[in-house]
C-alpha positions as a Markdown table, in Angstrom:
| # | Residue | x | y | z |
|---|---|---|---|---|
| 1 | Unk | 0.0 | 0.0 | 0.0 |
| 2 | Unk | 1.1 | 3.5 | -0.7 |
| 3 | Unk | 2.4 | 5.9 | 2.0 |
| 4 | Unk | 3.8 | 9.4 | 2.2 |
| 5 | Unk | 5.4 | 11.8 | 4.7 |
| 6 | Unk | 3.8 | 15.2 | 4.4 |
| 7 | Unk | 4.5 | 18.5 | 6.2 |
| 8 | Unk | 2.7 | 21.7 | 6.9 |
| 9 | Unk | 2.5 | 24.7 | 9.2 |
| 10 | Unk | -0.1 | 22.8 | 11.2 |
| 11 | Unk | -1.0 | 19.1 | 11.6 |
| 12 | Unk | -4.2 | 19.7 | 9.6 |
| 13 | Unk | -2.3 | 21.3 | 6.7 |
| 14 | Unk | 0.2 | 18.4 | 6.7 |
| 15 | Unk | -2.7 | 15.9 | 6.5 |
| 16 | Unk | -4.4 | 17.8 | 3.7 |
| 17 | Unk | -1.1 | 17.9 | 1.8 |
| 18 | Unk | -0.7 | 14.2 | 2.2 |
| 19 | Unk | -4.3 | 13.4 | 1.2 |
| 20 | Unk | -3.8 | 15.5 | -1.9 |
| 21 | Unk | -0.6 | 13.7 | -2.9 |
| 22 | Unk | -2.2 | 10.3 | -2.4 |
| 23 | Unk | -5.6 | 11.3 | -3.9 |
| 24 | Unk | -7.4 | 9.7 | -0.9 |
| 25 | Unk | -9.8 | 10.7 | 1.8 |
| 26 | Unk | -9.2 | 10.6 | 5.6 |
| 27 | Unk | -11.2 | 7.4 | 5.9 |
| 28 | Unk | -8.8 | 5.7 | 3.5 |
| 29 | Unk | -5.6 | 6.4 | 5.4 |
| 30 | Unk | -3.9 | 5.7 | 8.7 |
| 31 | Unk | -2.2 | 8.9 | 10.1 |
| 32 | Unk | 0.8 | 9.0 | 12.4 |
| 33 | Unk | 2.0 | 12.4 | 13.7 |
| 34 | Unk | 5.7 | 12.4 | 13.5 |
| 35 | Unk | 6.4 | 15.9 | 14.7 |
| 36 | Unk | 4.3 | 18.8 | 16.0 |
| 37 | Unk | 4.9 | 22.3 | 14.7 |
| 38 | Unk | 7.0 | 24.6 | 16.8 |
| 39 | Unk | 7.7 | 28.3 | 16.8 |
| 40 | Unk | 11.2 | 29.7 | 16.4 |
| 41 | Unk | 13.1 | 31.0 | 19.4 |
| 42 | Unk | 13.6 | 34.8 | 19.8 |
| 43 | Unk | 13.1 | 35.3 | 16.1 |
| 44 | Unk | 16.5 | 33.8 | 15.5 |
| 45 | Unk | 16.0 | 30.0 | 15.2 |
| 46 | Unk | 13.5 | 29.0 | 12.6 |
| 47 | Unk | 10.3 | 27.1 | 13.6 |
| 48 | Unk | 9.5 | 23.6 | 12.5 |
| 49 | Unk | 6.6 | 22.4 | 10.4 |
| 50 | Unk | 4.3 | 19.6 | 11.4 |
| 51 | Unk | 5.2 | 16.2 | 9.9 |
| 52 | Unk | 2.8 | 13.3 | 9.4 |
| 53 | Unk | 3.2 | 9.8 | 8.0 |
| 54 | Unk | 0.1 | 8.6 | 6.1 |
| 55 | Unk | -0.4 | 5.0 | 5.0 |
| 56 | Unk | -3.2 | 3.9 | 2.6 |
| 57 | Unk | -5.6 | 1.5 | 4.3 |
| 58 | Unk | -6.0 | -1.7 | 2.3 |
| 59 | Unk | -9.6 | -2.0 | 1.0 |
| 60 | Unk | -10.2 | -5.7 | 0.3 |
| 61 | Unk | -13.6 | -5.0 | -1.4 |
| 62 | Unk | -12.1 | -2.5 | -3.8 |
| 63 | Unk | -9.1 | -4.7 | -4.5 |
| 64 | Unk | -11.0 | -7.8 | -5.4 |
| 65 | Unk | -13.6 | -5.6 | -7.4 |
| 66 | Unk | -10.8 | -4.1 | -9.4 |
| 67 | Unk | -9.1 | -7.5 | -9.9 |
| 68 | Unk | -12.3 | -9.1 | -11.3 |
| 69 | Unk | -13.2 | -6.1 | -13.4 |
| 70 | Unk | -9.8 | -6.1 | -15.1 |
| 71 | Unk | -10.0 | -9.9 | -15.6 |
| 72 | Unk | -13.5 | -9.7 | -17.2 |
| 73 | Unk | -12.4 | -6.8 | -19.4 |
| 74 | Unk | -9.6 | -8.9 | -20.7 |
| 75 | Unk | -12.1 | -11.6 | -21.4 |
| 76 | Unk | -14.2 | -9.0 | -23.3 |
| 77 | Unk | -17.2 | -9.6 | -21.1 |
| 78 | Unk | -19.8 | -6.9 | -20.4 |
| 79 | Unk | -20.2 | -7.7 | -16.7 |
| 80 | Unk | -21.6 | -5.7 | -13.8 |
| 81 | Unk | -19.8 | -6.5 | -10.5 |
| 82 | Unk | -20.8 | -5.8 | -6.9 |
| 83 | Unk | -18.9 | -6.7 | -3.8 |
| 84 | Unk | -20.1 | -7.0 | -0.2 |
| 85 | Unk | -18.2 | -7.9 | 3.0 |
| 86 | Unk | -19.8 | -10.8 | 4.8 |
| 87 | Unk | -19.1 | -12.5 | 8.1 |
| 88 | Unk | -17.2 | -15.1 | 6.2 |
| 89 | Unk | -15.3 | -13.2 | 3.6 |
| 90 | Unk | -16.3 | -11.2 | 0.6 |
| 91 | Unk | -19.3 | -11.9 | -1.7 |
| 92 | Unk | -18.9 | -11.0 | -5.3 |
| 93 | Unk | -21.9 | -11.0 | -7.5 |
| 94 | Unk | -21.7 | -10.7 | -11.3 |
| 95 | Unk | -24.6 | -9.9 | -13.7 |
| 96 | Unk | -24.8 | -9.3 | -17.4 |
| 97 | Unk | -25.5 | -11.0 | -20.7 |
| 98 | Unk | -23.8 | -14.1 | -22.1 |
| 99 | Unk | -21.9 | -14.9 | -19.0 |
| 100 | Unk | -22.1 | -18.7 | -19.3 |
| 101 | Unk | -18.4 | -18.8 | -20.0 |
| 102 | Unk | -17.8 | -17.7 | -16.4 |
| 103 | Unk | -19.8 | -20.6 | -15.0 |
| 104 | Unk | -18.7 | -23.5 | -17.2 |
| 105 | Unk | -19.9 | -27.1 | -16.9 |
| 106 | Unk | -21.4 | -27.7 | -13.5 |
| 107 | Unk | -19.9 | -24.5 | -12.3 |
| 108 | Unk | -16.3 | -25.7 | -12.7 |
| 109 | Unk | -15.1 | -22.4 | -14.3 |
| 110 | Unk | -16.9 | -20.5 | -11.6 |
| 111 | Unk | -15.2 | -22.5 | -8.9 |
| 112 | Unk | -11.8 | -21.9 | -10.5 |
| 113 | Unk | -12.4 | -18.1 | -10.8 |
| 114 | Unk | -13.5 | -18.1 | -7.1 |
| 115 | Unk | -10.4 | -19.9 | -6.1 |
| 116 | Unk | -8.1 | -17.5 | -8.0 |
| 117 | Unk | -9.9 | -14.5 | -6.4 |
| 118 | Unk | -9.4 | -15.9 | -3.0 |
| 119 | Unk | -5.7 | -16.7 | -3.8 |
| 120 | Unk | -4.8 | -13.2 | -5.0 |
| 121 | Unk | -6.7 | -11.4 | -2.2 |
| 122 | Unk | -5.0 | -13.4 | 0.5 |
| 123 | Unk | -1.6 | -12.4 | -0.8 |
| 124 | Unk | -2.5 | -8.9 | 0.4 |
| 125 | Unk | -4.3 | -9.6 | 3.8 |
| 126 | Unk | -3.1 | -11.0 | 7.1 |
| 127 | Unk | -6.2 | -12.9 | 8.1 |
| 128 | Unk | -7.6 | -15.5 | 5.6 |
| 129 | Unk | -10.5 | -14.0 | 3.7 |
| 130 | Unk | -12.4 | -16.3 | 1.4 |
| 131 | Unk | -14.1 | -14.9 | -1.8 |
| 132 | Unk | -17.5 | -16.3 | -2.8 |
| 133 | Unk | -18.1 | -15.6 | -6.5 |
| 134 | Unk | -21.6 | -16.0 | -8.1 |
| 135 | Unk | -22.8 | -15.2 | -11.6 |
| 136 | Unk | -26.5 | -14.6 | -12.2 |
| 137 | Unk | -27.5 | -16.4 | -8.9 |
| 138 | Unk | -26.1 | -19.6 | -10.3 |
| 139 | Unk | -24.9 | -20.9 | -6.9 |
| 140 | Unk | -28.3 | -20.1 | -5.3 |
| 141 | Unk | -30.2 | -21.9 | -8.0 |
| 142 | Unk | -27.7 | -24.8 | -8.0 |
| 143 | Unk | -28.0 | -25.2 | -4.3 |
| 144 | Unk | -31.8 | -25.5 | -4.6 |
| 145 | Unk | -31.5 | -27.9 | -7.4 |
| 146 | Unk | -29.1 | -30.1 | -5.4 |
| 147 | Unk | -31.4 | -30.1 | -2.4 |
| 148 | Unk | -34.3 | -31.2 | -4.6 |
| 149 | Unk | -32.1 | -33.9 | -6.1 |
| 150 | Unk | -31.1 | -35.2 | -2.7 |
| 151 | Unk | -34.8 | -35.4 | -1.5 |
| 152 | Unk | -36.0 | -37.1 | -4.6 |
| 153 | Unk | -33.1 | -39.6 | -4.6 |
| 154 | Unk | -33.8 | -40.4 | -1.0 |
| 155 | Unk | -37.5 | -41.0 | -1.8 |
| 156 | Unk | -36.4 | -43.4 | -4.5 |
| 157 | Unk | -34.1 | -45.3 | -2.2 |
| 158 | Unk | -36.9 | -45.7 | 0.4 |
| 159 | Unk | -39.4 | -46.9 | -2.3 |
| 160 | Unk | -37.2 | -49.3 | -4.2 |
| 161 | Unk | -34.8 | -50.3 | -1.5 |
| 162 | Unk | -31.8 | -49.7 | -3.8 |
| 163 | Unk | -29.0 | -47.3 | -3.3 |
| 164 | Unk | -28.6 | -44.3 | -5.6 |
| 165 | Unk | -25.2 | -43.2 | -6.9 |
| 166 | Unk | -25.2 | -39.5 | -8.0 |
| 167 | Unk | -23.0 | -38.0 | -10.7 |
| 168 | Unk | -19.5 | -36.7 | -9.8 |
| 169 | Unk | -19.6 | -33.5 | -7.9 |
| 170 | Unk | -17.3 | -31.0 | -6.3 |
| 171 | Unk | -16.7 | -31.2 | -2.5 |
| 172 | Unk | -18.9 | -28.2 | -2.0 |
| 173 | Unk | -21.8 | -29.7 | -3.9 |
| 174 | Unk | -21.4 | -33.1 | -2.2 |
| 175 | Unk | -21.6 | -31.2 | 1.1 |
| 176 | Unk | -25.0 | -29.8 | 0.1 |
| 177 | Unk | -26.3 | -33.3 | -0.6 |
| 178 | Unk | -25.0 | -34.6 | 2.8 |
| 179 | Unk | -26.6 | -31.7 | 4.7 |
| 180 | Unk | -29.9 | -31.9 | 2.9 |
| 181 | Unk | -30.3 | -35.5 | 4.1 |
| 182 | Unk | -28.5 | -35.2 | 7.5 |
| 183 | Unk | -31.8 | -35.3 | 9.4 |
| 184 | Unk | -33.4 | -38.1 | 7.4 |
| 185 | Unk | -33.4 | -41.2 | 9.7 |
| 186 | Unk | -34.1 | -43.7 | 6.9 |
| 187 | Unk | -31.2 | -43.0 | 4.7 |
| 188 | Unk | -27.4 | -42.5 | 4.9 |
| 189 | Unk | -25.0 | -40.7 | 2.6 |
| 190 | Unk | -21.3 | -41.2 | 1.9 |
| 191 | Unk | -18.8 | -40.3 | -0.8 |
| 192 | Unk | -16.9 | -42.7 | -2.9 |
| 193 | Unk | -14.3 | -42.6 | -5.7 |
| 194 | Unk | -11.4 | -40.3 | -6.3 |
| 195 | Unk | -11.3 | -36.7 | -7.3 |
| 196 | Unk | -12.5 | -35.3 | -9.6 |
| 197 | Unk | -14.9 | -38.2 | -10.1 |
| 198 | Unk | -16.0 | -38.5 | -6.5 |
| 199 | Unk | -19.7 | -39.2 | -6.0 |
| 200 | Unk | -22.3 | -39.2 | -3.3 |
| 201 | Unk | -24.0 | -42.5 | -2.5 |
| 202 | Unk | -27.5 | -42.5 | -0.9 |
| 203 | Unk | -28.5 | -45.8 | 0.7 |
| 204 | Unk | -31.0 | -47.1 | 3.3 |
| 205 | Unk | -29.8 | -47.0 | 6.9 |
| 206 | Unk | -28.9 | -50.4 | 8.2 |
| 207 | Unk | -31.0 | -51.3 | 11.3 |
């Protein structure tokens, strides 16, 4: 992050000079007063100006917004981006036309872009801050779809007495299946296979 040492006849003047040089507002910087102004002695010794050290405060939301904006511009996509700090990181929502390329098959491209965003952001921050990336509410719709799949598959297992093996899914999607059926006392779920072909199995609970 940028920093500057600025001076002025008063602390306020020094701060204003520093803000002007950085092109920032007071809310965007940390200010440390290095030296208070002093008057000269007996009109012989010159007085001293105030001196302040100003450091730009890292804005994680702005950083990740700018990073995705530049990335999508290079991909020649007309995307509208919004960022919001959440309890568990930063939520990035993307809207626009013809953004299917950002999602990919079963959200694989979306997961990769989310991973990259988390990676680049956490090179700049001290505490781990995950980035959640969504395009056109894909994740919300996918979550609902997977919950419906879990319930319908469990119903089939109970009716036919045969286990159901779902298509390969990412760890996050498998977790949705497991959670959707965690309170169902008649079926059990577990994962089988190796990544990236790992699947969820839904079977009747043994008595």
